[in-house]
Each structure stands twice: as C-alpha cells, then as structure tokens.
N, C-alpha and C positions, 0 to 999 in steps of 0.2 A: 430629630437632631436639633439641639438648641445650643448656640454659642453663648458663653457668658464668662464672667470673672469668677474665679474660685480661690478663696483664701487659702494660704498655706500655713500661716501662723495663727495662733489663737486671736491675736489682735486683728489681723486681716479678716478673719471669719466673723468676728464680732462687728466690725465696721460694716461689712456687707449685709449682715443679718438685720441691722438697724434700718437699712434703707437710706442712710445718710449719704452714701456715695451713689451718685446718679449713674448706675451701671451702663445704661445704653449710651450715655454721653462719653463715658470713659473708655468703653470698649474700642472705638476707633483709634483712640490715643495709644492704648497699649498694644492693640493688634498691629498697628502700623510699625511700631518699634520691633516687635517680635518677628513679623513677616519680613521686614527688610534685613534683620540680622540673619535670618535663615537663608534668604535669597543671596546675600553677599557671601555667606559661608559656602553655599552650594556653587556659586559662580567661580570661587577660588579653589574649589575642590577640598575644602577643609575637612568635611566629613569623611571623604575617601582617605585623606591623609591620616586621619586618626582611627580608621576602621579597625586596625589590628594592633595598635600600639598606643603608648602614652608618651606625650612629648611636652616639652616646655613651650611657652608662647614664642620664645625666640627661635626654637627649632622649627616650629610650625611656620613662622614668618620667613625663615630661610628657604624652606621647601616651597612655599607658596609665592615667594618673591613679593612679600608685602611688608609694610612698615611695622617694625616690632611693637611700638607703642600702641598703634591702632589695633594690631592683632591681639595684643594682650586684653585690651578693653572689650573687643568683640568676643573673644573666647570666654571671658568672665561673664559677659551678658548671656551667652548661650548656656553657660552653667546655671545661671539664675533661672533661665527659661526651661531647664530640664532636658536639654539636648546633650550636654556634656557633664562630666564630673571632674573635680579637681582634687588632687592629693599630692602633697609635698611639691606643689608648684607645677605639677604635670597634669595635662588634660587628656581625657579619653572619652569615647562615646558613652553616654549614659546607658545603663544595662538594658532597660526596656526599649530604648530607641534603637540600640544595636540589634536587639532581638527582632524588632519589627522589620529591620532591613535584611536580616538573615533567616527569618523564620519561614513559615508556610506561605505567607503573603509577601515575602521579601522582594521577589522580582517586581511585583506590582508596586510596592512601596518605593523601591529605588527608581522605577520608571516615572512615578509621580514626582518624586524629588527632582529628577533630571529635567522634567518638562515644565515645572513651575516657573523657572526664570523666563522661559519663552512666553508663558501666559502673562507674567508680570509686565513684560514690555508692552503688550497690547493694552493692559489696564492703565499704563502710564498715559495713554492717549484717550482715556475714557471721557475726560472733560470735553475734548474736541468732538468725540463721537456723539455724545449726548447733545451737544449744541447743534451739530450739522447733520446728524444721522448717517454720516459716512464712515465706513470702517474698511480698512484694508484686510480682505479675507486672507488669513494666514495660509490657506491652501495654495493661493496664487502669489502671495507676497510674504514669505516667511521672514521672521524678524532676524534670524541669524542663520549661519551656514549649517548649524546642527539642529535646527527646529524640526525638520522633516524626520530625521532619524529619531529624535527624542519623542516625537509624536507617534511614530509607528511602533516604537518600543512600548510606549504607553498603551496603545491599542491592544497589542498582542499579550502583554503581561496580564495575567489573571482572566484571560478571555475564556478559558476552558469551561467555567461554570455557566457563563452566558450562552455559549455554544450548546452545551448539553441541555440547557433549559429550552432553547429554541427547538432543538431536535425532538424533545419530548412533547412540546406543545403544538407543533405544526402537524396537522393530520394529512400527510402526504399519502397518495395511493401506494399500493404494495410495491410496485416496481417503477418509481419515477425515473424518467430518462434525462430531462434537461432542467437545469436550475439557472436562473439569472440573478446574480448577486450585484445589486446596484450600489455603487460606491463601496465595494467589498473590501477596501483597504488591503491589509497584508494577508488576505485569503483565509483567515482563521475559520470563518463560517463555512465557506465552500469546502475546505478541507474536512471539517467536522461532518458535514452532510454527506460528502462523497465516501467517507469512511463508513458511515452508518448505512448508506444505501449503495450496494455494489453496482447497481444498474445506472447510477446517476453520473452525469458529467455536468460541469459548471462553467459558465462564462461570467467573468467579473468585469464590471465597468468601473474604471477608476483612472486617476492621473498617472503619468509615467513614474513619478516618485514612489507611489504606492506599489505599482506593478513591479518595479525593480526589486523591492524588498519582498513582495509577495511571492515572486517566482522562486526566490531562495527557499521560502517556507514550503512551497509546493514540491520542490525538488527533494527537500529533506523528508517530506511525507510520502515520497514515491508516487505522486499523483500527476506527474507532468503530462501524461497522455489523456487525463480526464478533466483537467482544469486549464483554462486559458484566459487571457485578458483582452479586452477591447480598451485601448488606451486613449485618453483624451477627454474632451468635454462631453459628458453624457447627454447633454441636450442636442449636440450636433452629431454624435456618433450613430452608426447603424447598429441597432441592438439585435437584429434578427427577430425571429418569431417562432411560435410553436412551443414555448416553454411550459413545463408542468408547474413551475414554482418560481415566483419572483420575491426576493427578499430586499427590504429596505431597512437595515438596522443602523440606527444612530446617524441618519443622514438628513432627515427632514429638519432637524434643528439648525442645520447649516444653510437652510434655504428660506426665503420669504414665502408668504402664503401662496402667491400666484405661481411661484416656481414649484412649490410642493404639489399643487393641483396638476400642473403640467407634467410633473414626473409620474404621478399616479396614473394619469391618463395614458402616458406612454407605456407604463407597465401593463395596463389593461390590454393595449393593442399587441403587446409582445407575447402575452399568454395565449395558450390554446384554449378552446372552450372547455370549461371545467377546471381550468388552472387556478392555482391558489396564490394570493398575494399576502405578504405579512410585513407590517411595519413594527419597529420596536424603538422606543425612546423613553426618556424620563416621563413618568406620569405627571401631567400638569392639569390643574383644576379648571373648571369653567369660571366665567366671570362672576365675581362676588363670592365665590367659594374660598375657604381658607387656603392660603399658600404656605406649604411647609418650607423648611429651611433649604433642603436640597433642591426642590423645584425652583425656588426663587434664585438660588445661587447659580444653578445650571443655566437658567435662562439668561441671566446677566453675563455669565461666562461666554455662552455661545454668541451673544450680541457683541461682546468685546472682541471675540476672535474672528467672527464671520459677518457681523451685521444683521444676523437673523435672530432667532429666539427659540425657546421651547414652546411648541404649539399645544394648545389644549387637546387632551386626548379625545374628547367627544367631537372636536372640530375635524381631527384627522379621520375619525370614523365616518363623519358626514362627507368628507371629500371622497372617500372610497365609494360610498353609495352614489354620489353625484357622478362618478366616473363610470358607473354601471355595475359595480360589484354587488353581489347578493350575499345574504346570510352573513352580514358583517357582525363580528363579535369582538368583544374586548376582554382580554385577560390581564389582570394586574398581578404582578409578581414582585414583592418587596417594593422597590421604588420605581419599577419600570412598568410600562403598559405595552402589551403585545396586541395588535389589532389584525384580525384575519378576515379576508373576504374571498369570494369565489366568483370567477367569471362564468356567467350563465352558459350552460352547455346546450 
C-alpha cells in the first residue's frame, strides 16, 4: 500500500507526471485538510444524515445543529474529495462510498469510520507523546464516553475471516479441552474456537468493559456454559493452569517489550505440558529491513493509542523461545504474522 496524490483532471495529472510538484511535501498539506473534513463530518453525523436521502446544506445544518455557511463549505469540500455528490443544490453520499458502507465489508467500514475520531484525539497529543514518551493508554483512559463501544464494534466487525484463519492454522489436538484467550476482547476468537471444537471451553482475560460486551456476544452464540471471563488486569489476575491452548491475538502491540516477555512467560506457566501458544499481530520487519506502509502506520497508531508499538516478528519468536517454548514457527498471512510454539511435554 502506498499513499500519494492522484490527479483527477488532465492538468493535475500532467503536473504530477512532471515531478514539478513535490508530492511528499504536499501530501501532509492535503491529507490534513481531507482528514479533518471527514472527522468533522463524522462527529456531527453528517454521513448518517445523508445515508438514505439527499438534502440541501441548509437542511443538513438544521438537522446537525451547525452553522449553515460553515456546513455549506464543508459539504462542498467533501464533494470535491469524493465522499458526496451534489445535484441541484442537494447533497447525497457518493455512490462508491455509500456502497462501501452498505456492502459486504459495510459493517467493518462503518466501525472504522466511527472509531476514527477517537483515534484522532490521541494523535492530537502526538507532539507531547514524542517529546516525553508518555501516552495515556486508551484502554484505561478513553478519550470520550463512546470510545470503548466504538473500539469493541471495530474489533468485532470483519473478525470472521481472522477467526477462521486462526482456527485453520493452529494445530490443536483432536479433542482440546481448555483455551486461554489473553486479552480476548469481545470474545470473537473464543466463540469461533468453541464452535469448531465441541469439547473446548474458554477462559478470556480482559477488562470489564470488554467483558460486558463480550458476554452479550457469548449469550447470542449460545455458549454461556463454555466461555467465561476473568476480569481485570491480566498481570495481576489468577489465570489458572492446565490449558491446552493460549491465544494472544493483537495484544502484544499494546505492551512494551518487557511486558510482552512477562505475558509470554505467564502463558507458558498456564499451559499444560504439550500445550500450544499462538501470537498474532501485524508482521513487522527486523532492523534495517524495508518497512511497508501498513507496518509503519500500525506501529505509530499503537504508540499514539497505548504508548507501545508493533514489535518485530522475529523478536516475538525469540521471546517465545526464551520463555521455554519449542518448535517455534512463523506463518505470514497477508499483512499478519502468526507465531506458534509448544510447551515441552
């Protein structure tokens, strides 16, 4: 994935093709304008307002309780950026944008749009974070009253493919009995594994906010008797022991290196001999290797949101070995890296 300017008119395309416009210098300029236009529209619910109808700027401003002049300017800008269309003075969602919100990935797209303003608030403090190294982890200090709900919806939307991939790639024994889902969020992984393995029960370690939402999902799945939560700080909670399988999916990027190693060591102790551990996160390269767009963006995102980062894939594999796991293997799938290890039996 590569971000860049793309001309719409012949003149724009000609200017870009000559190299006269310093693209990398202008990208932050234009992206700041576009990003803040979309964020403001999202915060005022303008996309929802226009989801099934066309309205004038004045009608939109009345519904959103915003200034008519400012709303007119914003809607016209969003039209220029490709999010809206305008006809006879009336605005509606641009066809492909509307399709992306209502199509196969619509739930995922909508959850991303809803969570973006929460992310933006953390990035507003990036200067201070870079200067001091201090970040308010949004898990413990959310920026708004809706941050947790937006985050959990973001996690659960589009999770089915990821869950199915993990089930396919983890070599669990024929009749596994107990699963430990570390920072398992809204239970989507535990639900998937328990549905796939009739003999399996799961314990999820996570914060009360995740547990409250996850319990609703477990109830809907009819698995209340097979999945439970241990709520609170997983560094202080009693995990129990004797698990066949421990999963750490998209959690290590929220922890600094020493905490990652401590978490892996606790997972080792919680597993029974022969038990399997699996970590999953964005694939991140070693030092001096090329960093692609997604890897770099995700690492900065996790720093801005938690103070941690995306850790190099090979480093995580080394941490598993240092904790005592054997037969450590790495499987890369699209942009993710799945690392599996076995506790000696």
